[in-house]
C-alpha atoms as one frame of an Amber mdcrd trajectory, in Angstrom:
protein
  11.608   5.350  79.501  10.182   3.447  76.516  10.128   6.658  74.490  13.798
   7.304  75.297  14.754   3.773  74.180  12.758   4.171  70.977  14.385   7.526
  70.199  17.846   6.158  70.954  17.285   3.154  68.686  16.019   5.423  65.896
  19.001   7.749  66.310  21.511   4.872  66.163  19.787   3.314  63.142  19.855
   6.607  61.244  23.600   6.978  61.832  24.148   3.442  60.586  22.252   4.255
  57.389  24.253   7.425  56.849  27.397   5.301  56.944  25.956   3.202  54.115
  25.693   6.302  51.973  29.429   6.842  51.764  30.710   7.686  48.324  33.005
   5.377  46.510  34.504   5.408  43.042  35.279   9.136  42.956  37.445  10.801
  40.338  40.604  12.584  41.530  39.990  16.075  42.937  41.829  17.763  40.037
  39.622  16.000  37.477  36.523  17.009  39.436  37.634  20.653  39.517  38.315
  20.609  35.758  34.823  19.217  35.100  33.402  22.127  37.122  34.853  24.583
  34.569  32.048  23.558  32.175  34.285  23.656  29.104  32.487  23.149  25.788
  32.362  19.546  24.578  34.776  18.312  21.923  33.862  19.162  18.338  30.633
  17.509  17.246  29.845  16.253  20.740  27.309  17.180  23.405  28.123  17.152
  27.119  25.839  15.532  29.687  26.145  16.491  33.342  24.083  14.128  35.482
  23.991  15.014  39.159  22.349  14.110  42.433  22.069  16.436  45.404  21.660
  15.515  49.055  18.059  14.781  49.965  15.597  12.002  50.638  17.126   8.540
  50.235  20.702   9.492  51.110  21.563   5.861  51.855  20.471   4.701  48.392
  22.777   4.251  45.426  21.079   4.215  42.034  22.340   3.120  38.619  22.376
   5.514  35.667  22.191   4.360  32.036  22.634   5.994  28.632  20.861   4.042
  25.884  20.597   1.032  28.227  24.359   0.997  28.899  25.280   1.277  32.583
  27.511   4.307  33.023  27.557   4.948  36.774  26.150   4.364  40.232  25.113
   7.578  41.947  25.315   8.692  45.543  24.269  11.998  47.088  26.394  15.046
  46.193  27.863  13.309  43.173  27.889  14.216  39.489  28.989  12.559  36.274
  30.076  13.975  32.937  29.733  12.113  29.648  30.310  13.324  26.120  28.013
  11.869  23.469  27.551  12.499  19.755  25.613  15.667  19.065  22.424  15.875
  17.015  21.172  12.500  18.243  18.481  11.317  20.633  19.454   9.503  23.829
  17.562   7.611  26.467  18.908   8.512  29.903  17.590   6.079  32.523  17.841
   5.558  36.234  17.151   2.570  38.402  13.903   2.872  40.287  11.806   0.752
  42.603  10.059  -1.441  40.034  11.398  -0.452  36.604  13.782   2.139  35.159
  12.583   5.710  34.663  13.622   7.230  31.343  14.293  10.714  30.032  14.496
  11.134  26.243  16.924  13.855  25.210  17.642  15.197  21.716  21.144  16.668
  21.851  22.751  19.408  19.793  26.433  19.582  18.905  28.662  21.654  21.208
  25.976  22.085  23.876  25.940  21.136  27.568  22.919  19.496  29.224  22.184
  19.218  32.940  20.136  16.321  34.263  19.121  16.100  37.894  18.589  12.681
  39.450  16.374  12.735  42.510  15.001  10.157  44.919  11.328   9.949  45.738
   9.616   7.794  48.293   8.401   4.416  47.061   6.323   1.542  48.359   9.286
  -0.480  49.678  12.382   1.600  48.895  12.959   4.975  47.335  12.740   5.220
  43.583  14.782   7.531  41.388  13.769   9.842  38.580  15.482  12.235  36.164
  14.736  15.822  35.223  16.332  18.065  32.604  17.148  21.388  34.297  18.275
  24.812  33.083  22.002  25.350  32.663  22.042  27.934  35.452  20.332  25.558
  37.915  22.615  22.651  37.002  25.821  24.667  37.233  24.842  26.078  40.619
  24.213  22.572  42.000  27.456  21.141  40.602  29.535  24.084  41.850  28.556
  23.198  45.432  31.919  22.551  47.172  30.587  19.220  48.491  29.642  17.970
  45.002  32.214  15.518  43.627  32.775  13.928  40.236  32.183  10.191  40.186
  34.002   7.807  37.882  31.926   6.294  35.123  32.099   2.670  34.036  33.942
   2.668  30.716
């Protein structure tokens, strides 16, 4: 009987945590669908797609920064699109358990970049990290019907 109570409590707690992972601050569906067309960036710009798939740490929301400026708070199955000046270096960062994790990226004009944010287990809570992925891998992840465009903080 103790095992049943333990399993029931674990089951209920996991459903409560899933509720905490709800997405907020989403862009309208039409805007999300347009972003999934992967149009080239405006002249002289580079396009950054930053996305997070469903996985470990689904209840966690993590901040994303470009050159130390907060641009968004991620949730699972969410992506963001930002255009930045081409031919410059950027520091893309994500909130982690103890300190931000950074990815340095040298952009080229008129090119798209795909950056995957993922959660890894930490000492107390999950930490986040970033990884530059191939265009094909990034597009496939973002084209998932459950992936939605999040609004950025402007």
